[in-house]
N, C-alpha and C positions, 0 to 999 in steps of 0.2 A: 347505342351501346348495349351489349347483352347484359342482362340482369346478373348480379353476382350470385353464384351458386350458394345455396344454403347448406350448412354443414351441421352434422348432429353436435349437441352440447358437449358430447365426450371429446371432441377435437378441441383441446385446450392447449395453450402454449405454456406448458409446464415441464421443467426439467431439461437437462442438457441433451436428452435424446431426440428432441423435436427438431425437424429440419431447419437449417439456417436461422437459429435461434439467437445468435450472438453477433450480429453484423456490426461492424465498425464503419465509420463514415469519414475515411481519410480524405477522399477527393472532395467531399462536401465541405471540408475545412478551408478550401480555396475561396477566393472571392465569388460571390453569387453570379457574376457575369461569366464565369467559367462554365455554367452549366444551367439547365432548367429542370425544376423539380416536375415530375410527371409520373402518374401512377400507370401500371400496365393496364391494357384492356383485358377484362376477363374473358376466359376461354369458356364456350358452353359445355364442352364435354372432354376434359383432358383424358388422354390415355397414353400409357408408356410405350414408346418405340424402343428406346435403348437407354440403359443406365450404367455408367462407368463405376463400377463397384470399387475398383483399384483406386481411382482417383478420389472417390468418396471417402475410402479409409485413409488415404493421405491427408485429407482435409479434416479428419476427425468427425466425419458424418456417418450415420448409420444408414446403410442402403435400404433397410427395411422401412425406415421412416420416410426416406425420399420416395419410395414406391408406394406408400400408403395413399389414400385419397387426399388427405391434406397435403401430403409431400407433392403429389402430382398437381394439385391446385396451385401450390406455391411455384413450382417450376414452369407452370403455364401462365403465371401472372394473374391468376384469379384471386389468389390470397396474397397479401403483403405481409411479411413477417413483422411482428410488433417492434416498433423501434426503428424500422427501416426508413431510409430517406431516398427513395428511388429517384433517379435523375438521368437525364439525357446530356451528354458532353458536348460542349460547343467547340467546333473546329472549322477551319477552312480547308482549302487544298487546291493544288494543281491537278487537274484531271486531264490526262493526255496532253499535258503541257499548258493547258488554259486555266488561268486562276479563277477560282469561285470563291468570293469572299465569305460566303456562309454556307456550310454543309451541316455538320453535326450528326448526332446519333438520330437518324430518321426512323430507325426500326429496332433500336437496341436501347435497353434500359438497364442502368447500373443499380442494382438493389443495395450494394455497399460492399464492404470488404470483409473477408473472413480470416481470422487468425488461425492458422494450421498448428498442429501440434509441435512442428518444428520451429515455430515462432514466425514463420513467413507470413506476409499479408498478401491475400490474393482477391483480386476483383471477382465479383460474382455478377454476371451480366445476363440478362435475358435478350436474345436476339430473335426478333419477330414477335415482340409482345405488344404491339399496337403503335398508334400515331403518337408523335412527340411534336413539340414546336418546331423541330427541324425536318419534319417529314416532307416539306415542299410538295404537298398535294398528294403524296403517296398514302398508302394504306397502313403502313408500319408493320405489315405482316410478313411472314415468310411462308413458303410452301414446303411441302415435305422433302422434295428433291435437294434443294440447296442445303437444308438442315441436315440431312443424312450425309451428303457429300462432305460438308465441313466436319461433322462428327467423325467420320471414318478418316479423312485425310489428316486432320489435325492430330488424332491419336496415332496414326501411322507415323506422322513426322516425329512425334514425341519418342516413339519406340525406335526410330532411326537416329535419335540423339540430336535432333534439330531443335533448337530453341523455338517455342511456339505457344500460342494460346491452347488451352486444353478443352475438351468437351466433357462436361459432367453428365448431361442428359439430353435426350431428344423426345419431345412430347408432342403427340398430335393434339390439336385444339378442338377438334370436332366441328370446326366451321370451314368454309370455303373461301379461298382467295382467288381473284381473277388475274391471271397473267395472260399468255396467249390463248388460254382456255381455263375454265374452271379447275382449280387444284385444291387438294386438301391442305388445310393450314397446319403449321407446326411451329414449335419454339425450341431453340437451342439454348441450353444454359451453358454459357462459356465462362471459363475460369482463366485468368490471366495475372501475371505479376504486375501489368500495367496496360492501360489502354490510351496512353498519351501518345500522340503522333506528331510528326513534323507539322501537319496541318493544325494541331493544337496551337503551336506557336505562331503560325501564319494568321490565325484568327486575330490574335492581339497585335501582332506586328502591323498589320494593315489598318488597324484601328489607332495606331500610335499610342497604344496602352502600355506604356513602359513599366508601370507599377504591376500590372498583371503578368507581364513577361517575367519580371524579376521574381514574383511570387511562384510562378510556374517553374522557373528554374530551381529555386530553392526547394520546392516541393519534390521534384524528381531527384535531386541529389539526396535529400534527407531520406526518402523512401527507399531508393534503388542504389545509390552510390554513396553511402555514408562516409566512406573514407575521403570523399571529396568535399564534404562539408567543411567550410572554413578555408577553401582554396583561395588564392589571391584574386583569381577570376573565376567565379562559379560558372558563368556562362561558357567561358572557354573550357573548363573542366567538363561540363555537359557535352559540348561539342565533340571533344576528344573521345568521351565514352561512346557517343553515338557513331562515330567514325569507326572505332574498333569494332563495336557490335555488329554493324552492318557489313563490314568487310568479312568477318567470320561467317556471318550468316549466309550471305550470297554465295560464299565459297562452298558452304555446305549444300546449298541448293543446286549448284551446278554439278557437284560431284555426285549427286543423286538424280540428275535428270529431271529436276523440278521446275516447273514453269508457273510463277505466281499468277500472271495473267493481267493484273491490274495494279501496277506498282505506282499509283498516284500518291502524292505526298500524304494524303489523308489516310492511306494504307501503309504507311511506313512508321514503324514503332521506333521511338528513340531509345529504348532499352535493348534493342537487337532481337526482338522476337518476330516470328512469322505471325502476321496478323491479318484478319479479314480474307478468309478463303472464299473466294467467289468462283470465277471461271478458271480455277487452277487445274493443273493437270500434270502427269508425269509422262516424259517421253516414252514412246515405243521405239520405232526406228529413230536413230539419231539424226538430227539435223540442227545446226546452230541458228537458223532463221525460223525455227518452228514456232508457230502461234496457234493457240486453241481458242482464245477468248473471241467470242462472236462480235465484241464491240472494239477489238484491237485491229481496225482495218488497215492501218499503216504499219503494223509490225513494231510499234514503239516498244512493246514489252516482250518482244521475242525472247526465246531462250537465252541466246548468246548476248543479248543487249543488257541483261539484267544487271551486270556490274556497272556499266555506264550510267544506267538510270538511278542506281543506288547512289552514286557519287553526285548525280545532278540533285537528287533529293536532299543530300547532305549540304550541298552549296545553298539551296534554299533555306535550310536550317540556319546556316551561318548567317545569311542575310537577315533573317528574323532576329538574331541576337546582336547585330550591329549597335543598337542603341545602348547595349550594356557593356560595350568594349571601348577601351580607350585606343589611341592611335597605334600604340605598340601592339596591343592585343589584336587589332585588326590584321595586322601582318601575321600574327601567330595563327589566327583563325583561318587565313588563307592557306597557311602551311598545313594546318590540320586537315582541311578538306583535301589538299594535294596528296596528303599521306595515305588517303584511301587506296590509291592504286597499288603501291607497294605492299600495303598490308593485305589487301585482297590477293595480290599475286603470291605472296608468301603462304597464306592460308590455303588457297587453291592448290598450289603446287604441292604442299604438304599432303593434302587429301588425295591428289592424283597419284603421288608416289606411293601412298599406302594402297591405293586401288590396284597398282601395278606390282605390288609386293616388294617394293624398294625401301630399304632402311635408311641408307646414307643419301645425303643430298649431293647430287653431281650436276654440274652445269648443263649437261645434255639432257636431263631428265624431262624438262619442260617440252623440248622438242619431240622427244619420244612420245609423250602423251598426246601432244597436238597432232602428230603424225597418225596415231592410232584413231583419233576422233576424225581426222580427215578421211581416212580409209573406211571408217564406219559410215560417214556420210555418203561417200561415193558408192559404197556397197549396200546401202540401205539396211544396215545391220541393227539389230535391236540392241539399245544401250545397255540394258541390264543383263541380258543373256550373254552378251560379249564379255563383260567383267566377270560374270559368274563362271562362264566356261574357262576364262583364263586362270581363274583361281584353282582349277583342277589340273593344270598342266605341270609337268616336270620341267626341269632345267635342260633336259635333252629331248629332242623330238620323239614322239610316240604316237600310236594310233589314237590317243585321246585328242590330238590336234584336230582330228576330223570334225569333232563336235563344235569346235570354234570356227573352223574354215566354212562349215556349211551354213553358218549364220550370214554369210556374205554373198551377194548376188554372183560374184565371181570368186569362188573359194581361194584360188591361187593368188589373189590380190593381197591377202593378208601374209603370205609367206615371207617376203622380205622384212616386214615389220617383226615377225616372230623371230627371225634370225638376229636382228639388232636387240630385241628384248633379252634374248637368252645370252647374248654376248655381255649385256649389262648385268645380268644376273650372276655372271662368273665373278664379279667383283664383290658380291655379297656373301656373308659367312653363313647365313641360315641354311639349314637343310631343307629339301623340298617339302617335307611334311610341315615343318614350322612355318615356312612362308605361306604355304596353302592355308594353313589354319588362320594365319593373320589376315590373308586376303578374303577369306570367307567371312571374317568378322566385320569387313567394311563394305563388301560388296553384297548387297541384299539379294536373297533368293525370291523374296515376295515383295512387291510394292502394290499400292492401290491402283492397278491399271485402270485406264478410262472405261474400257468396255465392261469390265467387272463392276465398276461403280454404277454404270448405267443399267447394267442387268439387275444389280441389286435394288435400285430405285424402282425400276419397273416392276419387280416382284412385291416391294413394299406397297406400291399403289394397288396391287391386287390383294393386299392383306397378308402377304407371305413375308415374314421377317426372318426366315431361316437363312437365306443368303446373306443378309446383313450380319447376323450373329456369327456365321461361319467365317465371313471375310474378316470380321473383327478378331476372331480367334486366331487367324492365320497371321494377321498383321501385328499381334502382340510379340511375336518372336520373328521378325522379318529376315533375320540371317539363317534361319532353319527352314528347310523345305517341308519337312514332316509329311503330313498326308495331304498336302495342298498343292500338288505338282500342277494341277489344272489351273491354279490361280497365278502360276508363275508364267504361263504361255502368253505369247503375244496374240493380238487379235487376228482372227480369220479376216479375209477381205471384206466380208459383209458386216464384221463387228467393228471396224475402225471408227473411232470417234474423231471427227475432224474439228468440231466446235463444241465449246462449253459455254455456259451461261451463268450470270450471276444471281438470277432469281428475283431481282427488283421489277 
């Protein structure tokens, strides 16, 4: 282990301006078997890659303090804040359908929870901060590529209105990690309302630890769903919340062309956030069977399969809760899991109607949206450019139609659909300008395209962080094109990214 860096005596933990000075220890209040205490591995030479000043302000933190030598040492894991109780969370999980009874945080360490000025409690976690008792032979480190990928994409998801973990900082450690070849090490400071997963419940269910299951249910309700504290069946209340949250979350993913990549149960949050960005990606050309993850060889987590996997994960959660349910509640739990499909359909249909510029809910709208997607798949059309071009069209044909038609391999293939869409618009009361404005507010102009992410990482490996900062600037306002038209374009043939990697 590297020696802990020495800091000048002027670096004292005094006053509220010091970074991460007042961490709470909410998760550590659970039974000891829910986690393992572990200190981060010191980094030899921390340097700042990116700092999320907007999130820092939201958390009541001073960006200058975070960017100071002491702040960087804290974000890199070289200095542990006074009073912190760093820990690695225990969990199990189904990985590609196969159950693993012990996983846990193998490269992530929870420093504690921070009370934001709005009163909310946020987990502060260092991802890539060294080995833990759950590392299973791994080095517990992260390299620069996955750190920057998660930093950019998680913040892009937040700007797009998707519930997600957040990225506070990315720090280079100054050491080297070995993957397929030596890579520069880095640590991501991740902020979340929760890191509790379906796999957390699996860990205790497979050990028949009913007391721990009950404590975990009570913990999640008290912290995240206080209105359900005192429910007749706390476990059933938690399951219902998880079903509702996942239905809404996955509907948002599909409406934005997002592919999570590894929807294992240990990557499925019970509070409805997107968590654990690994080999994730956004679609370019639309296809429902699209897979990017290099380890998803069977297409289990393909784009269009994500709703089915979410429900499967929720079924696993329900099975974990069985010891806490009576016979009548078992029937209600089954009904809760079965309710996922209609909840997802309603959420997804609503988002697709908005993307098509439709206000009223009509029975034919789902078929209209599905037909457009089918034509996009056949025509190899770019998912995002199609919806953005559609946002510019009038209710009557015009030369502007050509910009949309040209996105399809056979331009005329979209014409029958456009006729049906315009016929449907005639039942709407909004003016063209009002509808177009509403459509531009839900159909992003800029998303973190895979080739731009890879180009940004390649530049960062050369020491050039300008592409990272420019991409982040553009993604802060994803529904406005601004001066970033180049970032909205699909990849040239030689830029197409066919595989993404998780970095372990």
